[in-house]
C-alpha positions in Angstrom: 339.5 -56.1 324.1 338.7 -53.7 321.3 336.2 -50.9 321.9 334.2 -49.7 318.9 333.3 -46.0 318.9 331.6 -44.0 316.2 331.2 -40.2 316.0 328.5 -38.9 313.7 328.5 -35.3 312.5 325.3 -33.5 311.7 324.7 -32.7 308.0 325.4 -29.0 308.6 328.8 -29.9 310.1 330.0 -32.0 307.1 333.6 -31.0 306.4 333.0 -30.8 302.7 336.4 -32.1 301.5 338.3 -31.4 304.8 338.0 -34.9 306.1 341.8 -35.2 306.2 341.9 -32.1 308.3 339.3 -33.5 310.7 341.1 -36.9 310.9 344.4 -35.2 311.7 342.9 -33.0 314.3 341.1 -35.9 316.0 344.2 -38.1 316.0 346.2 -35.3 317.6 343.6 -35.0 320.4 343.4 -38.8 320.8 347.2 -39.0 321.3 346.7 -37.8 324.9 344.1 -40.5 325.7 346.7 -43.1 326.4 345.3 -46.1 324.5 346.0 -47.5 321.0 343.6 -46.1 318.3 342.7 -47.2 314.8 340.8 -44.4 313.1 338.9 -44.1 309.8 336.5 -41.7 308.2 333.3 -42.3 306.2 332.6 -39.0 304.4 329.4 -40.2 302.7 327.8 -41.2 306.0 329.4 -38.3 308.0 331.0 -40.8 310.4 334.3 -41.2 312.1 334.7 -44.8 313.3 337.4 -45.9 315.8 338.7 -49.0 317.4 340.4 -48.5 320.8 342.6 -51.1 322.5 341.7 -51.5 326.2 343.8 -53.2 328.8 340.6 -54.5 330.5 336.9 -54.1 330.0 336.6 -52.4 333.4 338.3 -49.2 332.0 335.6 -48.9 329.3 333.8 -46.0 330.9 336.9 -44.0 331.8 338.4 -44.4 328.3 335.0 -43.5 326.7 334.9 -40.3 328.7 338.4 -39.3 327.5 337.8 -40.4 323.9 334.5 -38.5 323.6 336.2 -35.3 324.9 339.0 -35.8 322.5 336.7 -36.3 319.5 334.7 -33.1 320.3 338.0 -31.2 320.8 339.1 -32.5 317.4 335.9 -31.2 315.7 336.5 -27.8 317.4 340.1 -27.8 316.3 339.1 -28.5 312.7 336.8 -25.5 312.8 333.6 -27.5 312.4 331.7 -26.2 315.4 328.9 -23.8 314.4 326.4 -21.8 316.4 323.0 -23.5 316.2 324.3 -26.7 314.7 323.6 -30.0 316.3 326.6 -31.2 318.3 328.4 -34.4 317.2 327.0 -37.7 318.4 329.4 -40.1 319.9 328.4 -43.7 320.5 330.4 -46.3 322.4 329.8 -49.9 321.5 330.5 -53.2 323.2 334.1 -54.3 323.7 335.1 -57.5 322.1 337.8 -59.3 320.1 338.8 -58.8 316.5 336.1 -61.2 315.3 333.4 -58.9 316.8 335.0 -55.6 315.7 333.2 -55.3 312.4 329.7 -56.0 313.8 330.5 -53.8 316.8 331.3 -50.8 314.5 328.2 -51.4 312.4 326.0 -51.5 315.5 327.6 -48.3 316.9 327.2 -46.6 313.5 323.5 -47.4 313.3 323.0 -46.4 316.9 324.7 -43.0 316.2 322.2 -42.4 313.4 319.2 -43.4 315.7 320.5 -41.2 318.5 320.1 -38.0 316.3 317.8 -35.7 318.1 318.3 -37.1 321.6 319.3 -34.7 324.4 323.0 -33.9 324.1 325.4 -36.1 326.1 329.2 -36.5 326.0 328.6 -40.0 324.7 325.9 -42.6 324.4 326.2 -46.3 325.4 325.0 -48.4 322.5 323.8 -51.0 324.9 321.2 -48.5 326.3 319.8 -47.4 323.0 318.6 -50.7 321.6 315.0 -49.5 321.7 315.8 -46.3 319.9 317.7 -48.4 317.3 314.8 -50.7 316.8 312.4 -47.8 316.4 314.7 -46.2 313.9 314.9 -49.4 311.9 311.0 -49.4 311.8 310.9 -45.7 310.8 309.4 -46.3 307.3 306.8 -48.9 308.5 303.3 -47.5 308.5 302.4 -49.4 311.6 304.9 -47.4 313.6 303.4 -44.0 312.5 299.9 -45.4 313.2 301.0 -46.5 316.7 302.4 -43.0 317.5 299.2 -41.4 316.2 297.0 -43.6 318.4 299.2 -43.1 321.5 299.9 -39.4 321.4 298.0 -38.0 318.4 295.5 -36.0 320.6 298.4 -34.3 322.4 300.1 -33.4 319.2 296.9 -31.9 317.9 296.5 -29.9 321.2 300.0 -28.6 321.0 299.5 -27.2 317.5 296.8 -24.8 318.6 296.9 -24.5 322.4 299.2 -23.3 325.1 301.0 -24.4 327.2 302.1 -27.4 325.1 301.6 -30.7 326.9 304.0 -33.1 325.2 307.1 -31.6 327.0 305.2 -32.1 330.3 304.5 -35.7 329.5 308.1 -36.4 328.4 309.5 -34.9 331.6 307.0 -36.8 333.7 307.9 -40.1 332.1 311.6 -39.4 332.2 311.3 -39.0 336.0 309.4 -42.3 336.2 306.2 -40.5 337.4 307.9 -38.6 340.3 305.9 -35.5 340.4 308.1 -33.4 342.7 311.1 -33.9 340.4 309.0 -33.2 337.3 307.6 -30.0 338.7 311.1 -28.9 339.7 312.6 -29.5 336.2 309.6 -27.7 334.5 309.7 -24.9 337.1 306.0 -25.4 338.0 304.2 -25.5 341.2 302.7 -28.8 342.2 299.1 -27.8 341.5 299.9 -26.6 338.0 301.6 -29.9 337.2 298.6 -31.8 338.6 296.3 -29.8 336.3 298.5 -30.5 333.3 298.7 -34.2 334.0 294.9 -34.3 334.5 294.5 -32.6 331.1 296.9 -35.1 329.4 294.9 -38.0 330.9 291.7 -36.4 329.7 292.9 -35.8 326.1 294.4 -39.3 325.8 291.7 -41.1 327.7 294.3 -43.0 329.6 295.5 -43.5 333.2 299.0 -42.2 333.7 299.4 -44.6 336.7 298.8 -47.7 334.5 302.2 -49.4 333.7 301.1 -50.5 330.3 299.9 -47.0 329.4 303.3 -45.6 330.6 305.2 -48.1 328.5 303.1 -47.3 325.3 303.5 -43.6 325.8 307.2 -43.8 326.4 307.7 -45.8 323.2 305.5 -43.4 321.2 307.4 -40.4 322.4 310.7 -42.1 321.4 309.3 -43.2 318.1 307.9 -39.8 317.0 311.4 -38.6 316.3 311.6 -41.1 313.4 308.1 -40.7 312.0 307.7 -36.9 311.8 
């Protein structure tokens, strides 16, 4: 099986003519991974696509860990790390044969673009970002912006003028599937303060945060806002 992988560099990290240097540095780092590699560069899109040869699909995760570390080390070796710049995004696609390689690389490349702005991880599994990819593809559709405004517009208005901001509280709460103890711990809040913030969010949105349909809509809106603002 062949494993498609795409690394996307942020615009501020574009090597500006030093793509050969980057490719050489990445290949040198990948030499220690222990799997066959085909590597290319796409300067216009700021992407480095790879095809990796696996012995079995069961080693996908272990190989992805090593490859992601090698890619980031190659970026560092090429002198492209900068303070304050967004780190490279590495997306690992679905393993398949030669017939599926082209589609797998295109899917990973699109997903790497859609993943811009997500919390930093060593690598992203393309299979787990299909919703983000769909929302990215709809980024220019006015209905998506209208949906985001209906769902979380009052919170965005609140956060422009009032403190504390409530959108981070809602994001963390939903990320922890409504588990208040975990949410409070991550936000460094006591339980009562968190309850007060959640009550204020419900009041502003006119919704019930315990309703599954409401939770689904809010989760989608929070993910979609990266592509509509």
